[in-house]
C-alpha positions as CSV (number, residue, x, y, z in Angstrom):
1,M,-199.4,49.7,166.4
2,V,-197.7,47.3,164.1
3,C,-200.4,47.8,161.5
4,V,-200.1,51.5,161.7
5,I,-196.4,51.3,161.1
6,L,-196.9,48.9,158.2
7,V,-199.5,51.2,156.6
8,A,-197.1,54.0,157.0
9,F,-194.4,52.0,155.3
10,S,-196.8,51.0,152.5
11,N,-197.9,54.6,151.9
12,L,-194.3,55.5,151.6
13,G,-193.8,52.8,149.1
14,F,-191.7,50.5,151.1
15,L,-194.2,47.7,151.4
16,P,-197.2,46.5,149.3
17,F,-200.3,46.9,151.3
18,D,-201.9,43.5,151.8
19,T,-204.3,42.9,154.7
20,S,-204.3,39.2,154.5
21,S,-203.4,37.5,157.7
22,T,-200.4,35.7,156.3
23,H,-199.0,38.9,155.0
24,L,-199.7,40.7,158.2
25,I,-197.9,38.0,160.2
26,E,-194.9,38.2,157.9
27,I,-195.0,42.0,158.0
28,G,-195.3,41.8,161.8
29,I,-192.2,39.6,162.1
30,T,-190.3,41.8,159.8
31,S,-191.2,44.9,161.8
32,E,-190.2,43.2,165.0
33,I,-186.8,42.4,163.5
34,L,-186.5,45.9,162.2
35,L,-187.4,47.3,165.6
36,F,-184.9,45.0,167.3
37,S,-182.2,46.0,164.8
38,L,-182.9,49.6,165.4
39,A,-182.7,49.0,169.1
40,L,-179.5,47.1,168.7
41,V,-178.0,49.9,166.6
42,D,-179.0,52.4,169.3
43,R,-177.4,50.1,172.0
44,V,-174.3,49.7,169.9
45,N,-174.1,53.5,169.4
46,Y,-174.6,54.0,173.1
47,Y,-171.8,51.6,174.0
48,R,-169.5,53.0,171.3
49,K,-170.0,56.5,172.7
50,E,-169.6,55.2,176.2
51,N,-166.5,53.4,175.2
52,E,-165.1,56.6,173.5
53,R,-165.9,58.5,176.6
54,I,-164.1,56.0,178.8
55,I,-161.1,56.0,176.4
56,R,-161.1,59.8,176.3
57,E,-161.2,60.0,180.1
58,Q,-158.4,57.3,180.4
59,N,-156.3,59.2,177.9
60,E,-156.8,62.4,179.8
61,Y,-155.9,60.7,183.1
62,L,-152.8,59.1,181.5
63,E,-151.8,62.4,180.0
64,H,-152.2,64.0,183.4
65,Q,-150.2,61.2,185.0
66,V,-147.5,61.5,182.4
67,T,-147.3,65.2,182.7
68,Q,-147.1,64.9,186.5
69,R,-144.5,62.2,186.4
70,T,-142.5,64.2,183.8
71,K,-142.5,67.2,186.2
72,E,-141.4,64.9,189.0
73,I,-138.6,63.4,186.9
74,E,-137.5,66.9,185.8
75,Q,-137.4,67.9,189.5
76,Q,-135.5,64.8,190.5
77,K,-133.1,65.4,187.6
78,E,-132.5,68.9,188.8
79,E,-131.9,67.7,192.3
80,I,-129.5,65.0,191.1
81,L,-127.6,67.5,189.0
82,A,-127.4,69.8,192.0
83,Q,-126.2,66.9,194.2
84,A,-123.7,65.9,191.5
85,Q,-122.4,69.5,191.4
86,T,-122.1,69.5,195.2
87,L,-120.2,66.2,195.1
88,E,-117.9,67.5,192.3
89,D,-117.3,70.7,194.4
90,S,-116.6,68.5,197.4
91,N,-114.2,66.3,195.4
92,Q,-112.4,69.3,194.2
93,H,-112.0,70.6,197.7
94,L,-110.9,67.2,198.9
95,T,-108.4,66.9,196.1
96,Q,-107.0,70.4,196.9
97,A,-106.8,69.5,200.6
98,H,-105.1,66.2,199.8
99,T,-102.7,67.9,197.5
100,K,-101.8,70.5,200.2
101,I,-101.4,67.8,202.8
102,Q,-99.2,65.7,200.5
103,S,-97.1,68.7,199.7
104,S,-96.7,69.5,203.4
105,I,-95.7,65.9,204.2
106,Q,-93.3,65.9,201.3
107,Y,-91.8,69.0,202.7
108,A,-91.7,67.4,206.1
109,K,-89.8,64.5,204.5
110,R,-87.2,66.9,203.2
111,I,-86.8,68.3,206.7
112,Q,-86.6,64.9,208.3
113,L,-83.9,63.7,205.8
114,A,-82.0,66.9,206.4
115,L,-81.9,66.1,210.1
116,L,-80.4,62.7,209.5
117,P,-76.6,62.7,209.8
118,M,-74.4,62.8,206.8
119,Q,-73.4,59.3,205.8
120,K,-70.0,60.6,204.7
121,L,-69.0,60.6,208.3
122,L,-68.9,56.8,208.3
123,A,-66.8,56.9,205.1
124,K,-64.5,59.4,206.8
125,K,-63.8,56.8,209.5
126,D,-62.8,54.3,206.8
127,L,-65.8,52.1,207.6
128,G,-67.6,49.9,205.1
129,F,-71.3,50.5,205.6
130,F,-74.8,50.5,204.1
131,I,-78.1,52.0,205.3
132,I,-81.6,50.7,204.2
133,Y,-84.1,53.4,205.1
134,K,-87.7,52.9,203.9
135,P,-90.5,54.9,205.4
136,R,-93.9,53.3,205.2
137,D,-95.8,56.6,204.8
138,I,-93.4,59.2,203.2
139,V,-92.1,60.3,206.6
140,S,-90.7,57.7,209.0
141,G,-90.9,56.8,212.6
142,D,-87.4,55.2,212.4
143,F,-84.2,57.2,212.4
144,Y,-80.5,56.7,212.5
145,W,-78.0,59.0,214.3
146,F,-74.3,59.2,214.7
147,A,-71.8,61.7,215.9
148,E,-68.1,62.0,216.6
149,V,-67.0,62.3,220.2
150,E,-65.2,65.6,220.7
151,G,-61.5,65.3,221.2
152,K,-61.4,61.6,220.8
153,N,-61.2,59.1,218.0
154,Q,-64.6,57.7,218.8
155,L,-68.0,57.5,217.0
156,I,-71.4,57.0,218.5
157,V,-73.9,55.2,216.3
158,A,-77.7,54.7,217.0
159,V,-80.7,53.2,215.3
160,A,-84.1,54.0,216.8
161,D,-87.7,52.8,216.2
162,C,-90.2,55.4,217.5
163,T,-93.8,54.7,218.5
164,G,-96.0,54.9,215.5
165,H,-95.2,55.7,211.9
166,G,-96.1,58.5,209.5
167,V,-96.4,62.0,210.9
168,P,-96.8,61.0,214.6
169,G,-93.7,58.8,214.4
170,A,-91.8,61.5,212.5
171,F,-92.4,64.0,215.3
172,M,-90.9,61.5,217.7
173,T,-87.8,61.1,215.5
174,I,-87.2,64.9,215.5
175,M,-87.5,64.9,219.3
176,G,-85.1,61.9,219.6
177,T,-82.6,63.4,217.2
178,N,-82.6,66.8,219.1
179,L,-82.2,65.1,222.5
180,L,-79.3,62.9,221.4
181,N,-77.6,66.0,220.0
182,Q,-78.1,67.8,223.3
183,I,-77.0,64.8,225.5
184,V,-73.9,63.9,223.5
185,K,-72.8,67.0,221.7
186,E,-73.7,69.6,224.3
187,N,-73.5,67.7,227.6
188,H,-70.6,65.5,226.4
189,T,-72.2,62.2,227.7
190,T,-70.5,59.3,225.9
191,S,-71.3,56.2,227.9
192,P,-74.1,54.2,226.0
193,S,-75.9,53.3,229.2
194,A,-75.8,56.9,230.5
195,I,-77.0,58.2,227.1
196,L,-80.0,55.9,227.2
197,E,-80.8,56.8,230.8
198,E,-80.7,60.5,230.1
199,L,-82.6,60.1,226.9
200,D,-85.3,58.2,228.8
201,K,-85.6,61.0,231.4
202,Q,-85.7,63.7,228.7
203,V,-88.4,61.9,226.6
204,M,-90.5,61.3,229.8
205,T,-90.2,65.0,230.7
206,A,-91.1,66.1,227.1
207,L,-94.2,63.9,227.3
208,G,-95.3,65.3,230.6
209,V,-94.5,62.3,232.8
210,R,-92.9,62.4,236.2
211,T,-89.3,61.2,236.1
212,N,-89.0,60.5,239.8
213,K,-88.7,56.7,240.2
214,A,-90.9,56.6,243.3
215,Q,-93.7,58.6,241.6
216,R,-93.5,57.3,238.1
217,G,-95.5,54.1,238.7
218,K,-98.2,56.1,240.6
219,S,-98.7,58.7,237.9
220,K,-102.3,58.8,236.5
221,H,-100.9,60.0,233.2
222,K,-99.9,56.8,231.5
223,V,-97.7,57.1,228.5
224,Q,-96.8,54.3,226.0
225,D,-95.1,56.6,223.6
226,G,-91.3,56.6,223.2
227,M,-88.8,54.6,221.2
228,D,-86.7,51.4,221.0
229,L,-83.1,52.1,220.4
230,A,-79.7,50.4,219.8
231,L,-76.6,52.5,220.5
232,C,-72.9,51.7,220.0
233,L,-69.8,53.6,221.1
234,I,-67.0,52.7,218.7
235,D,-63.4,53.4,220.0
236,F,-61.1,53.3,217.0
237,D,-57.9,53.6,219.1
238,E,-58.8,50.7,221.5
239,K,-60.6,48.8,218.8
240,K,-63.6,48.4,221.1
241,V,-67.4,48.5,220.7
242,T,-69.5,49.3,223.7
243,F,-73.2,48.6,223.2
244,A,-76.4,49.4,225.1
245,G,-79.9,48.8,223.8
246,A,-83.5,49.7,224.7
247,K,-85.5,46.7,223.5
248,R,-83.2,46.4,220.4
249,P,-80.3,44.0,219.9
250,L,-76.9,44.2,218.3
251,Y,-76.0,41.6,215.7
252,Y,-72.2,41.3,215.7
253,F,-70.1,39.2,213.4
254,Q,-66.6,38.4,214.8
255,N,-64.5,36.1,212.6
256,H,-67.7,35.6,210.6
257,E,-69.4,34.1,213.6
258,L,-72.7,35.7,214.7
259,Q,-73.1,37.0,218.2
260,V,-76.5,38.3,219.3
261,I,-76.2,40.9,222.1
262,K,-79.7,41.5,223.5
263,G,-80.5,45.0,224.7
264,S,-82.4,45.9,227.9
265,K,-86.1,44.9,228.0
266,Y,-87.0,48.6,228.8
267,P,-88.0,51.0,226.1
268,I,-87.2,54.7,226.1
269,G,-90.1,56.8,227.3
270,S,-92.8,54.4,228.4
271,S,-94.2,55.1,231.9
272,Q,-95.3,51.5,232.6
273,Y,-92.0,50.7,234.4
274,Q,-91.2,52.2,237.9
275,S,-87.5,51.9,237.3
276,K,-85.2,51.1,234.3
277,N,-81.7,49.8,233.8
278,F,-79.7,49.9,230.6
279,E,-76.7,47.6,230.7
280,E,-73.6,47.9,228.6
281,T,-71.7,45.2,226.7
282,C,-68.1,45.6,225.5
283,L,-66.6,43.8,222.5
284,N,-63.1,44.0,221.0
285,Y,-63.2,44.1,217.2
286,E,-60.7,43.2,214.5
287,K,-60.6,44.3,210.9
288,G,-63.3,42.5,208.9
289,D,-65.7,42.3,211.8
290,A,-69.2,43.7,211.2
291,L,-72.1,44.9,213.2
292,Y,-75.8,45.4,212.4
293,L,-78.4,47.7,214.0
294,F,-82.0,47.6,212.8
295,S,-85.6,48.4,213.7
296,D,-88.2,45.6,213.6
297,G,-89.7,46.7,210.3
298,Y,-87.8,44.3,208.1
299,A,-88.6,41.2,210.1
300,D,-92.3,42.2,210.5
301,Q,-92.9,42.6,206.8
302,F,-95.8,40.5,205.6
303,G,-95.4,38.6,202.3
304,G,-94.5,35.2,200.8
305,K,-96.9,32.6,199.5
306,A,-98.8,32.4,202.9
307,N,-98.7,36.2,203.5
308,T,-96.8,35.8,206.8
309,K,-94.1,37.8,208.6
310,F,-90.6,37.6,207.4
311,M,-89.5,36.9,211.0
312,V,-86.3,37.5,212.9
313,K,-84.9,34.0,212.3
314,K,-85.1,34.4,208.5
315,F,-83.6,37.9,208.7
316,K,-80.7,36.4,210.8
317,D,-80.2,33.6,208.3
318,E,-80.0,36.1,205.5
319,L,-77.4,38.1,207.3
320,Q,-75.3,35.0,207.9
321,L,-75.6,34.1,204.2
322,I,-74.3,37.5,202.9
323,E,-72.0,38.7,205.7
324,Y,-68.9,37.8,203.6
325,S,-70.0,40.1,200.8
326,P,-69.1,43.8,200.5
327,M,-71.5,46.2,202.2
328,P,-73.0,47.7,199.0
329,D,-73.8,44.1,197.7
330,Q,-75.4,43.3,201.0
331,K,-77.7,46.2,200.8
332,E,-78.7,45.3,197.2
333,Y,-79.3,41.7,198.3
334,L,-81.4,42.6,201.3
335,E,-83.5,45.1,199.4
336,H,-84.2,42.6,196.6
337,T,-85.1,39.9,199.1
338,L,-87.5,42.3,200.9
339,E,-89.2,43.3,197.6
340,T,-89.5,39.7,196.5
341,W,-91.0,38.7,199.9
342,K,-93.4,41.7,200.0
343,G,-94.6,41.2,196.5
344,P,-97.9,43.0,195.9
345,E,-98.5,43.5,199.7
346,K,-98.2,46.9,201.3
347,Q,-95.3,47.8,203.4
348,T,-96.1,46.8,207.0
349,D,-93.9,49.2,209.0
350,D,-91.0,51.6,208.6
351,I,-87.8,49.8,207.8
352,L,-84.3,50.6,208.8
353,V,-81.2,48.4,208.7
354,M,-77.6,49.7,209.2
355,G,-74.5,47.5,208.6
356,I,-71.0,48.6,209.4
357,R,-67.7,46.7,208.7
358,F,-64.4,47.6,210.3
């Protein structure tokens, strides 16, 4: 076979035809190398083509994957855009709802302020006074109230702290104000203890609780709502103050000495007590004496370096420190002290402090 190939190569002029054994051996080796080279070239071409096929298939697969992933990403993008639009629409609805609610509460604030008595009534009685009134949430669960006694030189003054704050507390203040107007102005009840007793009955009735003492403790409908209240009857002719309190005290400065008159332990409106008793305390006053009625908001305010409550003792100390000062100066001092104590903290509760100097 080799010889045939060699003869063919010789006839073609590629090799000299020499039949000697040495030449034949050399030619045979050369032909073997040539055949091996040809085979190697074929193998290389085969692997190159195979490699190109594999690369082509991989590229086609990758292109398919990229196309598929691109479609998925586009779909996800559309879904995200749709969700973003939904969120934006929801935020707009929430913003509109929040704006409407805030507008309603602001309007409720104007109504609540309109229901508070005119402070000029205190000035009319030639009294020095100040009122610190700070709702926690626009509208307040604290309220103050005063009214002249018909036909007499007397004034009834009250400070109340209703259950809750914000809108629920504000509803309670409206109820309390209306009931006090009814009890004092319409029914002509002027005794502080009698006012509190009647107010308690009316609040219990309004909240759907039995007012019969024997049945009150057995009622399945337990109510904790109501108010704590301090109330004074000031008689300008007799120069006398008559006080009754429902879980609120009276701070009274006579000759610049502080007297703390504790109110009853019973609140207005709660159904947890089977019977309640609101006692009266009478004090004679002289010119220069002062009284203070307040809710618990000032003393309960968190702040200071340790973020703790202001506390009743510190509030009492501050009053003793400033009691000599004119009432407007006292208000400014107490407000500044409160803001300094509160610092960056939120207001804890509704705050109401009333000071009156004879």
